[in-house]
C-alpha positions as CSV (number, residue, x, y, z in Angstrom):
1,M,53.5,230.2,135.8
2,K,51.1,227.3,136.1
3,Y,52.9,225.3,133.4
4,I,56.3,226.1,134.8
5,I,55.3,224.5,138.1
6,I,53.7,221.5,136.5
7,I,56.8,220.9,134.4
8,A,58.9,221.3,137.5
9,S,56.7,218.7,139.2
10,I,57.3,216.2,136.4
11,V,61.0,216.8,136.7
12,L,60.9,216.5,140.5
13,F,59.3,213.1,140.5
14,G,61.1,211.9,137.4
15,F,64.5,212.9,138.8
16,F,64.1,210.7,141.9
17,S,65.3,207.9,139.6
18,V,68.6,209.8,139.5
19,G,68.7,211.2,143.0
20,I,68.0,208.0,144.9
21,P,70.9,206.0,143.3
22,I,73.2,208.9,144.1
23,A,72.2,208.6,147.7
24,T,72.4,204.8,147.9
25,L,75.0,203.5,145.4
26,P,78.2,204.7,147.2
27,G,77.6,202.7,150.3
28,F,76.2,199.7,148.4
29,I,79.1,199.6,146.0
30,R,81.8,200.1,148.6
31,N,80.4,198.2,151.5
32,S,78.0,195.5,150.1
33,L,79.7,194.7,146.8
34,G,83.2,195.6,148.0
35,Y,84.5,197.5,145.0
36,S,87.1,200.3,145.1
37,D,86.6,204.1,144.8
38,V,87.7,204.0,141.2
39,W,84.9,201.5,140.4
40,L,82.5,203.7,142.3
41,G,83.5,206.7,140.1
42,I,83.0,204.6,137.0
43,I,79.6,203.3,138.0
44,L,78.5,206.8,139.0
45,G,80.0,208.4,135.9
46,I,78.8,205.9,133.2
47,Q,75.3,207.3,133.5
48,S,76.4,210.8,132.7
49,I,78.6,209.7,129.8
50,V,75.6,207.9,128.2
51,T,73.4,211.0,128.9
52,L,76.0,213.1,127.2
53,L,76.1,210.8,124.1
54,F,72.3,211.0,123.7
55,R,71.8,214.7,124.3
56,H,71.7,215.6,120.6
57,H,69.4,212.6,120.0
58,S,67.1,213.8,122.7
59,G,67.1,217.3,121.5
60,T,66.3,216.1,118.0
61,I,63.4,214.0,119.3
62,S,62.1,217.0,121.2
63,D,62.3,219.3,118.1
64,L,61.0,216.8,115.5
65,K,58.4,214.8,117.5
66,G,57.6,217.2,120.3
67,P,59.1,217.6,123.9
68,K,56.2,215.7,125.5
69,V,57.2,212.6,123.5
70,A,60.8,213.0,124.8
71,V,59.7,213.3,128.4
72,T,57.3,210.3,128.4
73,R,60.0,208.1,126.8
74,G,62.5,209.3,129.4
75,L,60.1,208.3,132.3
76,F,59.5,204.9,130.7
77,F,63.2,204.1,130.6
78,A,63.7,205.4,134.1
79,V,61.3,202.6,135.3
80,I,63.2,200.0,133.2
81,S,66.5,201.2,134.7
82,G,65.2,200.6,138.2
83,I,64.1,197.1,137.4
84,V,67.5,196.2,135.8
85,S,69.4,197.8,138.7
86,L,68.0,195.1,141.0
87,G,70.4,192.7,139.2
88,P,73.2,192.7,141.8
89,L,70.8,191.4,144.4
90,L,70.0,188.4,142.2
91,I,73.3,187.7,140.4
92,P,76.4,187.4,142.5
93,G,79.9,188.6,141.7
94,D,81.1,190.6,138.7
95,M,78.0,189.8,136.6
96,G,75.9,191.6,139.2
97,L,78.1,194.6,138.7
98,V,77.5,194.3,134.9
99,T,73.8,194.4,135.4
100,L,74.2,197.5,137.6
101,L,76.3,199.2,134.9
102,F,73.6,198.3,132.3
103,G,70.9,199.8,134.5
104,R,73.0,203.0,134.8
105,I,73.4,203.1,131.0
106,I,69.6,202.9,130.6
107,L,69.2,205.6,133.3
108,G,71.6,207.8,131.3
109,Y,69.4,207.6,128.3
110,S,66.3,208.2,130.4
111,E,67.8,211.4,132.0
112,S,68.8,212.7,128.6
113,L,65.3,212.5,127.2
114,L,63.6,213.7,130.5
115,I,65.6,216.9,131.1
116,T,66.1,218.0,127.5
117,G,62.4,217.4,126.8
118,A,61.2,219.1,130.0
119,L,63.2,222.3,129.4
120,S,62.1,222.5,125.8
121,W,58.5,221.8,126.8
122,G,58.5,224.5,129.4
123,V,60.1,227.1,127.2
124,G,57.6,226.2,124.4
125,L,54.6,226.6,126.8
126,V,55.6,229.9,128.4
127,G,57.9,231.5,125.8
128,P,61.6,232.3,125.5
129,A,61.3,235.5,127.6
130,N,60.7,233.2,130.6
131,A,63.5,230.7,129.7
132,G,65.4,231.6,132.8
133,R,62.5,230.8,135.1
134,V,61.9,227.5,133.3
135,M,65.5,226.5,133.8
136,A,65.5,227.8,137.4
137,W,62.4,225.9,138.4
138,S,63.3,222.7,136.5
139,G,66.8,222.8,138.1
140,M,65.2,223.4,141.5
141,A,63.1,220.3,141.0
142,M,66.1,218.3,140.0
143,Y,68.1,219.2,143.1
144,G,65.0,219.2,145.3
145,A,64.7,215.5,144.3
146,I,68.3,215.0,145.2
147,A,67.9,216.8,148.6
148,I,64.9,214.6,149.5
149,S,66.6,211.5,148.1
150,A,69.4,211.6,150.6
151,P,67.4,211.1,153.8
152,L,64.7,209.2,152.0
153,G,67.1,206.7,150.4
154,Y,69.0,206.3,153.7
155,F,65.7,205.5,155.5
156,M,64.6,203.0,152.8
157,V,68.0,201.2,152.8
158,Q,67.9,201.0,156.6
159,Q,64.4,199.5,156.5
160,L,64.3,197.4,153.4
161,G,67.9,197.3,152.1
162,F,69.2,198.4,148.7
163,Q,66.0,197.1,147.0
164,G,63.9,199.6,149.0
165,G,65.7,202.5,147.4
166,V,65.4,201.0,144.0
167,L,61.6,200.5,144.4
168,L,61.2,204.2,145.1
169,A,63.3,205.0,142.1
170,I,60.8,203.0,140.1
171,L,57.6,204.4,141.7
172,F,58.3,208.1,141.4
173,P,58.8,208.2,137.6
174,V,55.4,206.5,137.3
175,I,53.9,209.4,139.3
176,A,55.6,211.8,137.0
177,G,54.1,210.0,134.0
178,I,50.6,210.4,135.4
179,I,51.1,214.1,135.9
180,S,52.4,214.6,132.4
181,I,49.1,213.3,130.9
182,S,47.4,216.5,131.9
183,V,49.9,218.9,130.3
184,P,49.2,219.9,126.7
185,A,51.7,218.9,124.0
186,I,53.2,221.5,121.8
187,P,53.8,220.9,118.1
188,P,57.2,219.9,116.9
189,A,59.4,223.0,116.4
190,S,61.2,221.8,113.3
191,K,61.1,219.4,110.5
192,V,64.9,219.7,109.9
193,R,67.6,217.9,111.8
194,I,70.5,220.3,112.6
195,P,73.9,218.6,112.8
196,F,75.5,218.5,116.2
197,Y,78.7,220.2,114.9
198,Q,76.7,223.2,114.0
199,V,75.3,223.6,117.5
200,I,78.4,223.2,119.6
201,P,80.2,226.4,118.4
202,K,77.2,228.4,119.6
203,V,77.1,227.1,123.1
204,W,80.5,225.8,123.9
205,K,81.6,228.7,126.1
206,H,78.5,228.6,128.2
207,G,78.7,224.8,128.3
208,F,82.2,224.8,129.7
209,G,81.1,227.4,132.3
210,L,78.5,224.9,133.4
211,L,80.9,222.0,133.2
212,F,83.4,223.4,135.6
213,A,80.8,224.5,138.1
214,A,79.2,221.0,138.0
215,V,82.4,219.4,139.2
216,S,81.5,220.8,142.7
217,F,78.2,218.9,142.6
218,A,79.7,215.7,141.3
219,G,82.3,215.7,144.1
220,I,79.7,216.2,146.9
221,A,77.4,213.6,145.4
222,G,80.0,210.9,145.0
223,F,82.4,211.5,147.9
224,S,81.0,213.5,150.7
225,T,79.6,210.4,152.4
226,L,83.0,208.8,152.2
227,L,84.7,211.9,153.6
228,F,82.5,211.8,156.6
229,K,83.2,208.1,157.1
230,E,87.0,208.7,156.8
231,R,86.8,211.5,159.4
232,G,84.5,209.6,161.8
233,W,81.8,212.2,161.5
234,E,78.1,211.4,161.8
235,N,75.0,212.3,159.8
236,A,76.7,212.0,156.4
237,Q,73.3,211.5,154.8
238,W,72.4,215.1,155.4
239,V,75.2,216.5,153.2
240,M,73.3,216.1,150.0
241,A,70.1,217.2,151.7
242,I,71.7,220.4,152.9
243,F,73.2,220.9,149.4
244,G,69.9,220.4,147.7
245,T,68.0,222.6,150.2
246,A,70.4,225.5,149.7
247,Y,70.1,224.9,146.0
248,V,66.3,225.1,146.1
249,L,66.3,228.2,148.4
250,S,68.6,230.0,146.0
251,R,66.2,229.2,143.1
252,I,63.1,230.3,145.1
253,F,64.5,233.7,146.1
254,F,66.7,234.5,143.1
255,A,65.2,232.6,140.1
256,G,64.1,235.8,138.4
257,T,67.4,237.5,138.6
258,V,68.8,235.8,135.5
259,D,66.0,237.2,133.3
260,I,66.4,240.6,134.9
261,Y,70.1,241.1,135.1
262,G,71.5,238.8,132.5
263,G,73.6,235.7,132.7
264,K,77.1,237.2,133.2
265,K,76.5,239.0,136.5
266,I,74.6,236.1,138.0
267,A,77.2,233.5,136.9
268,L,80.0,235.7,138.4
269,I,78.3,236.1,141.8
270,F,77.1,232.6,142.3
271,S,80.2,230.8,141.0
272,F,82.2,232.8,143.5
273,V,79.9,231.5,146.3
274,A,80.5,228.0,145.1
275,I,84.2,228.5,145.3
276,I,83.9,229.5,148.9
277,G,81.8,226.4,149.6
278,Q,84.4,224.1,148.0
279,I,87.2,225.7,150.1
280,L,85.2,225.0,153.3
281,L,84.7,221.4,152.4
282,W,88.3,221.0,151.5
283,Q,89.6,222.5,154.7
284,A,86.8,221.3,157.1
285,N,87.9,220.0,160.4
286,H,84.4,219.4,161.7
287,S,81.2,218.1,160.2
288,Y,79.5,221.5,160.8
289,I,82.1,223.2,158.6
290,A,81.5,220.6,155.9
291,F,77.7,221.2,156.2
292,I,78.3,225.0,155.7
293,G,80.5,224.2,152.7
294,A,77.8,222.0,151.2
295,A,75.2,224.7,151.7
296,L,77.3,227.4,150.1
297,T,78.2,225.1,147.2
298,G,74.5,224.3,146.6
299,F,73.5,228.0,146.9
300,G,76.1,229.1,144.5
301,Y,75.9,226.3,142.0
302,S,72.2,226.7,141.8
303,L,72.0,229.7,139.5
304,V,75.1,228.9,137.4
305,F,73.0,226.6,135.3
306,P,70.3,229.1,134.2
307,A,72.8,231.9,134.1
308,F,74.9,230.3,131.4
309,G,71.9,228.6,129.9
310,V,69.8,231.6,129.0
311,E,72.9,233.0,127.2
312,A,73.2,229.7,125.2
313,V,69.5,229.7,124.2
314,K,69.7,233.3,122.9
315,N,72.2,232.1,120.3
316,M,69.8,229.6,118.6
317,E,66.8,230.0,116.4
318,P,63.5,228.9,118.1
319,Q,63.1,225.9,115.8
320,F,66.4,224.5,117.1
321,R,65.9,225.3,120.8
322,G,65.6,221.7,121.9
323,V,68.9,220.8,120.2
324,A,70.6,223.9,121.7
325,L,69.3,223.0,125.2
326,G,70.4,219.4,124.7
327,A,73.9,220.5,123.6
328,Y,74.2,222.9,126.6
329,V,73.1,220.4,129.2
330,A,75.4,217.8,127.6
331,F,78.3,219.7,129.3
332,F,76.7,218.9,132.7
333,D,76.7,215.3,131.7
334,L,80.3,215.5,130.6
335,A,81.2,217.0,133.9
336,L,79.7,214.1,135.9
337,G,81.1,211.5,133.5
338,V,84.6,212.8,133.8
339,T,84.5,213.9,137.4
340,G,83.6,210.5,138.7
341,P,86.7,208.6,137.6
342,L,89.0,211.7,138.1
343,A,87.7,212.3,141.6
344,G,88.1,208.6,142.4
345,F,91.7,208.8,141.3
346,V,92.3,212.0,143.4
347,A,90.6,210.3,146.4
348,D,92.7,207.2,146.1
349,H,96.0,209.2,145.9
350,F,95.4,212.2,148.1
351,G,92.4,211.5,150.3
352,Y,88.7,212.5,150.1
353,A,89.3,216.1,151.1
354,A,91.4,216.7,148.0
355,V,88.3,216.0,145.8
356,F,86.9,219.4,147.0
357,A,90.2,221.1,146.2
358,F,89.7,219.8,142.7
359,G,86.2,221.2,142.8
360,M,87.4,224.6,144.0
361,I,89.8,224.8,141.0
362,A,87.1,223.9,138.6
363,C,84.8,226.5,140.0
364,I,87.5,229.1,139.6
365,F,87.6,228.2,135.9
366,S,83.8,228.6,135.7
367,F,84.1,232.1,137.3
368,S,86.8,233.0,134.7
369,I,84.5,231.9,131.8
370,A,81.6,234.0,133.2
371,F,84.0,237.0,133.4
372,S,84.8,236.6,129.7
373,L,81.1,236.7,128.6
374,K,79.7,239.8,126.9
375,E,77.4,241.9,129.1
376,S,73.8,241.4,128.2
377,K,70.2,241.3,129.4
378,I,67.4,239.0,128.4
């Protein structure tokens, strides 16, 4: 359990590099730079597309060179991304936007290495029988960072401007790197590189279950603040904090259920909760209803990741576990990369509330995939 917590701490501090931009970029892009919702979706989504493209690369590094190498490289590039993302403050016009896009590309590569390596590192340290707990605690750290990033990023922007948030996104990965020094490395799991096309057939169904559920997160992350502004509601910065808090509480109280009851039952129950949350956000006529919707979405989505994930890991030999985890998590990246532009299109044509109707439909697909899984226990 000690190593699970330490790995989760590394993920927590490292993932601030992802969470703080989620909290600060929508307002900066729309209000300070003056770009449209479609451009907002592209800038938010490009990171996930890059992460997706490098998942197999990251899994291969984890398997061939060791997951600690993958994690430390990821943290290094997170720092570089933050430095590059300061570009719009120094370069006016469209070239400033280009530097921001470049920073997001670097962050996508960083996230790919960090999360893939951390999951493989944790499973390697505590064994595959505890894979569900590793995924649950690592995911809790990811969204804990997002929950804290929302009010923290808002405060830093109010005090120091956009650069204040970026400076935090640089500092926290450095802290994660310091923590990682104390964690023992595990030897590389393989000397053979498995082709990506051999991995996907083993994890595609579980990956699509994750993908459709992740649309709900992407919609809240990118467009909840704008929904609140459109409706004239206050305290928009707390939506992601509430989502992340509910996500963490779900992991704290129910993290062990995936290893006990198996992925199918847990995915069915919690994807259904996410569906209810998206319906409330879609139909909300008051900010409090939206807050409840965000909480239910976070609580439900929380265990979808490990529920599908442990089933995916079971399909792969131990020496290829890093590649399998990379391929599985790649579907999360695909969800964010696709949802950003699609949700921007939906928002432009049907309003911000429609983004959550889109998320509701996606979660129904996730529920259906969970229903089609074979019954099993870890």
